[in-house]
MIMARMI-160540 format. One record per residue (C-alpha): residue number from 0; x, y, z; residue in one letter. Coordinates in pm, 1 decimal, decimal comma, padded with zeros to 6 digits. Layout:
% MIMARMI-160540
NODE num        u        v        w residuo
NODE NUM        X        Y        Z       a
...
END
This chain:
% MIMARMI-160540
NODE num        u        v        w residuo
NODE   0  01002,5 -00075,5  10979,9       m
NODE   1  00635,9 -00141,4  11060,9       s
NODE   2  00470,9 -00106,5  10721,1       q
NODE   3  00571,9 -00225,5  10374,7       i
NODE   4  00487,1  00020,8  10097,7       a
NODE   5  00330,6 -00192,2  09825,1       l
NODE   6  00354,7 -00061,0  09470,3       q
NODE   7 -00012,6 -00041,1  09380,2       y
NODE   8  00053,1  00214,0  09106,5       e
NODE   9  00277,9 -00033,4  08924,8       a
NODE  10 -00000,5 -00291,4  08936,4       l
NODE  11 -00254,6 -00042,1  08803,8       e
NODE  12 -00039,8  00055,2  08505,1       r
NODE  13  00076,1 -00296,7  08413,8       t
NODE  14 -00133,8 -00430,7  08125,1       p
NODE  15 -00297,7 -00772,1  08133,1       i
NODE  16 -00119,8 -01040,6  07932,7       s
NODE  17 -00347,1 -01283,4  07749,8       e
NODE  18 -00119,6 -01581,5  07682,3       a
NODE  19 -00144,5 -01856,1  07784,3       p
NODE  20 -00431,2 -01718,4  07995,9       f
NODE  21 -00513,8 -01378,5  08143,5       r
NODE  22 -00263,1 -01270,9  08403,8       h
NODE  23 -00049,6 -00983,4  08522,7       v
NODE  24  00308,7 -00992,7  08652,8       v
NODE  25  00442,5 -00698,8  08854,2       v
NODE  26  00814,3 -00710,8  08948,3       p
NODE  27  00911,3 -00519,9  09263,2       n
NODE  28  00558,6 -00499,4  09401,9       f
NODE  29  00764,8 -00508,1  09719,0       v
NODE  30  01055,0 -00272,6  09657,3       r
NODE  31  01409,0 -00408,5  09666,0       e
NODE  32  01498,2 -00176,5  09954,9       e
NODE  33  01222,0 -00338,6  10164,8       d
NODE  34  01260,1 -00693,7  10042,5       l
NODE  35  01564,7 -00815,3  10234,2       q
NODE  36  01440,1 -00667,3  10559,8       t
NODE  37  01107,2 -00841,2  10504,8       l
NODE  38  01277,9 -01173,0  10422,0       i
NODE  39  01469,2 -01150,3  10749,9       n
NODE  40  01140,1 -01107,8  10937,7       l
NODE  41  00958,1 -01400,6  10778,2       m
NODE  42  00875,5 -01686,7  11015,3       p
NODE  43  01082,9 -02004,1  11010,4       a
NODE  44  00887,8 -02272,7  10824,6       m
NODE  45  01102,7 -02584,4  10832,7       r
NODE  46  00841,4 -02804,9  10669,2       s
NODE  47  00667,8 -02769,5  10337,1       g
NODE  48  00304,3 -02694,4  10272,9       g
NODE  49  00087,7 -02392,0  10329,1       s
NODE  50  00051,4 -02216,3  10663,9       f
NODE  51 -00240,0 -01987,1  10750,5       p
NODE  52 -00105,6 -01672,0  10916,4       p
NODE  53 -00307,1 -01753,3  11229,7       e
NODE  54 -00100,2 -02070,5  11266,1       g
NODE  55  00233,3 -01886,1  11274,3       l
NODE  56  00405,0 -01646,0  11508,7       s
NODE  57  00441,5 -01346,1  11279,9       l
NODE  58  00651,5 -01034,8  11327,6       h
NODE  59  00425,8 -00726,2  11339,7       p
NODE  60  00556,9 -00610,4  11001,3       t
NODE  61  00471,9 -00943,2  10835,8       v
NODE  62  00133,8 -00950,8  11009,9       k
NODE  63  00062,1 -00599,9  10882,3       a
NODE  64  00155,1 -00710,7  10530,2       l
NODE  65 -00087,1 -01004,4  10539,7       t
NODE  66 -00365,3 -00774,3  10659,2       r
NODE  67 -00284,9 -00518,6  10391,6       e
NODE  68 -00296,4 -00780,4  10118,5       l
NODE  69 -00640,9 -00890,9  10237,4       q
NODE  70 -00768,8 -00533,6  10246,4       g
NODE  71 -01005,4 -00355,1  10007,9       p
NODE  72 -00744,8 -00165,8  09803,9       k
NODE  73 -00588,1 -00465,5  09631,9       l
NODE  74 -00925,7 -00633,0  09583,7       k
NODE  75 -01067,8 -00325,1  09408,5       k
NODE  76 -00768,4 -00295,7  09176,0       i
NODE  77 -00796,5 -00663,7  09082,7       v
NODE  78 -01173,0 -00636,3  09031,0       a
NODE  79 -01137,5 -00329,0  08809,7       d
NODE  80 -00843,1 -00462,4  08611,0       k
NODE  81 -00995,7 -00799,7  08527,7       f
NODE  82 -01362,0 -00694,2  08524,3       g
NODE  83 -01459,0 -00921,8  08811,8       l
NODE  84 -01741,9 -00901,3  09065,2       e
NODE  85 -01552,8 -01008,6  09376,1       i
NODE  86 -01652,9 -00739,9  09623,2       e
NODE  87 -01830,0 -00995,6  09846,2       k
NODE  88 -01582,3 -01277,0  09787,6       s
NODE  89 -01406,1 -01391,4  10105,3       p
NODE  90 -01029,1 -01407,5  10098,5       s
NODE  91 -00799,3 -01691,3  10201,0       m
NODE  92 -00429,5 -01623,0  10263,2       l
NODE  93 -00148,7 -01869,4  10327,4       t
NODE  94  00230,2 -01856,0  10353,3       l
NODE  95  00487,6 -02103,8  10227,1       r
NODE  96  00850,2 -02115,3  10330,6       g
NODE  97  00987,4 -02432,4  10172,4       r
NODE  98  00935,5 -02622,6  09850,5       t
NODE  99  00942,1 -03002,4  09846,7       r
NODE 100  01017,0 -03259,4  09576,6       e
NODE 101  00647,3 -03317,2  09517,9       k
NODE 102  00561,4 -02947,4  09483,3       d
NODE 103  00523,4 -02773,9  09149,8       g
NODE 104  00342,1 -03050,2  08965,4       r
NODE 105  00119,3 -02927,1  08684,1       i
NODE 106 -00222,9 -02830,7  08816,0       h
NODE 107 -00509,4 -02586,3  08809,8       r
NODE 108 -00627,8 -02429,9  09132,4       d
NODE 109 -00954,3 -02538,8  09285,7       s
NODE 110 -01274,0 -02405,7  09130,7       e
NODE 111 -01350,4 -02263,7  09473,8       a
NODE 112 -01069,7 -02012,3  09414,6       k
NODE 113 -01188,8 -01736,9  09181,5       l
NODE 114 -00856,6 -01552,4  09171,4       v
NODE 115 -00502,5 -01654,8  09264,2       t
NODE 116 -00250,3 -01394,0  09381,2       i
NODE 117  00111,8 -01492,4  09449,7       l
NODE 118  00370,3 -01263,6  09608,4       l
NODE 119  00728,7 -01392,7  09597,1       y
NODE 120  00964,3 -01283,6  09874,2       l
NODE 121  01303,5 -01427,4  09781,3       n
NODE 122  01643,8 -01287,9  09684,4       p
NODE 123  01817,0 -01371,1  09358,1       e
NODE 124  01937,1 -01731,7  09346,8       s
NODE 125  02137,4 -01966,5  09126,4       a
NODE 126  01836,9 -02199,6  09138,2       a
NODE 127  01612,5 -01939,2  08976,4       w
NODE 128  01876,5 -01872,3  08709,5       s
NODE 129  01875,0 -02247,4  08639,3       a
NODE 130  01494,0 -02225,3  08604,1       q
NODE 131  01431,9 -02437,2  08912,4       e
NODE 132  01128,0 -02336,3  09114,9       g
NODE 133  01022,1 -02067,9  08863,6       c
NODE 134  00646,8 -02076,1  08812,2       l
NODE 135  00544,8 -02149,9  08454,9       r
NODE 136  00211,8 -02055,9  08301,0       l
NODE 137  00147,3 -02348,5  08070,8       l
NODE 138 -00030,6 -02410,4  07743,0       n
NODE 139 -00175,3 -02736,9  07867,8       g
NODE 140 -00168,4 -03003,6  08138,2       p
NODE 141  00090,8 -03240,6  07992,9       d
NODE 142  00432,9 -03076,0  07960,9       d
NODE 143  00615,5 -02847,7  08206,0       i
NODE 144  00833,1 -02732,5  07913,9       e
NODE 145  00532,1 -02612,9  07712,3       d
NODE 146  00499,3 -02269,1  07868,2       y
NODE 147  00439,8 -01912,7  07757,6       d
NODE 148  00551,2 -01729,0  08071,3       v
NODE 149  00800,8 -01811,0  08344,4       e
NODE 150  00792,7 -01611,2  08666,4       v
NODE 151  01106,3 -01599,4  08879,8       k
NODE 152  01002,5 -01624,2  09248,0       p
NODE 153  01217,7 -01330,2  09348,9       a
NODE 154  01240,9 -00951,7  09377,1       h
NODE 155  00900,7 -00901,0  09540,4       g
NODE 156  00722,7 -01008,1  09221,5       t
NODE 157  00343,2 -01022,4  09220,2       l
NODE 158  00147,8 -01259,6  08994,1       l
NODE 159 -00231,4 -01246,6  08958,8       i
NODE 160 -00464,7 -01457,3  08747,4       f
NODE 161 -00836,7 -01538,7  08753,3       p
NODE 162 -00881,0 -01914,6  08765,9       n
NODE 163 -01040,1 -02104,3  08479,8       g
NODE 164 -01041,6 -02433,9  08289,1       p
NODE 165 -00709,9 -02360,7  08115,1       k
NODE 166 -00506,9 -02199,2  08395,0       t
NODE 167 -00245,5 -02475,9  08408,8       w
NODE 168  00072,4 -02393,3  08596,7       h
NODE 169  00364,7 -02556,9  08773,5       g
NODE 170  00742,0 -02544,5  08802,8       h
NODE 171  01051,7 -02755,2  08760,5       r
NODE 172  01152,0 -02944,3  09070,1       q
NODE 173  01318,0 -02740,0  09341,0       y
NODE 174  01384,3 -02833,8  09702,9       v
NODE 175  01469,2 -02560,7  09950,3       g
NODE 176  01359,2 -02225,7  10090,3       p
NODE 177  01109,0 -02038,1  09874,7       r
NODE 178  00891,1 -01778,7  10045,1       y
NODE 179  00550,8 -01719,8  09891,4       t
NODE 180  00237,7 -01546,9  10013,3       i
NODE 181 -00071,2 -01679,4  09837,2       q
NODE 182 -00400,1 -01492,7  09846,4       l
NODE 183 -00719,4 -01624,8  09693,0       n
NODE 184 -01056,3 -01461,5  09645,9       y
NODE 185 -01304,0 -01740,7  09704,6       m
NODE 186 -01641,3 -01834,4  09566,3       a
NODE 187 -01936,7 -01855,8  09803,0       t
NODE 188 -02053,4 -02208,0  09713,9       n
NODE 189 -02037,4 -02517,3  09933,1       n
NODE 190 -01695,4 -02620,6  09804,3       k
NODE 191 -01550,0 -02280,9  09887,7       a
NODE 192 -01708,1 -02285,6  10233,0       r
NODE 193 -01553,0 -02627,8  10292,2       y
NODE 194 -01206,8 -02499,0  10191,4       e
NODE 195 -01242,2 -02199,2  10420,5       l
NODE 196 -01344,9 -02420,7  10712,2       r
NODE 197 -01047,4 -02647,7  10646,0       r
NODE 198 -00824,5 -02339,4  10631,8       h
NODE 199 -00944,1 -02227,1  10976,9       r
NODE 200 -00899,2 -02575,7  11123,4       l
NODE 201 -00548,1 -02592,8  10977,2       s
NODE 202 -00464,7 -02260,8  11141,9       a
NODE 203 -00585,0 -02389,0  11477,2       l
NODE 204 -00395,6 -02719,5  11448,0       f
NODE 205 -00070,3 -02554,0  11345,3       k
NODE 206 -00097,8 -02290,2  11617,2       r
NODE 207 -00144,4 -02562,4  11879,0       l
NODE 208  00141,7 -02766,1  11732,3       s
NODE 209  00385,3 -02474,1  11747,8       f
NODE 210  00274,7 -02391,2  12100,5       a
NODE 211  00402,4 -02727,9  12230,9       r
END
């Protein structure tokens, strides 16, 4: 398998949800028949944190997926669906393979990130059934239990939301494997340029570290 068939039509027909903030959730954006094969091809990430794809040794299928996600088709669908002018916005993509004790704390994404896109590449798990590691879209910054939507990080689910002053999210503590691809469409201000430069430096450092 060299190419994953992403379910763009499902994204196009899924309506925007307004509570607690504008977002869309698309289960099986990666089909179940492709998911396990893709999971088996994901790179080993034994430490937590985000990894730029340039800092990892990616299987050609995974590399093709990261390029596809950063392509014009997804960006146009997101722009049209949410009414955003992001045609000239640069993209920043990272991969995560493990979740640590400190991860999942309530936060909003940086103002440099105009849109956050999360693609979850995990099988069903007892942890998800126990609501551990499931991303919650929150009503405010103070209580992880005060949520409107909970997204299980499994089954090739896609989550998209434009960032704003009330886009609080987080999850109950979970420690263990949890594959996520995060894509952001970035602003073009100084803060965004700084984040993109840091992203490129991180890719270089991690590539050199793995080469040792």
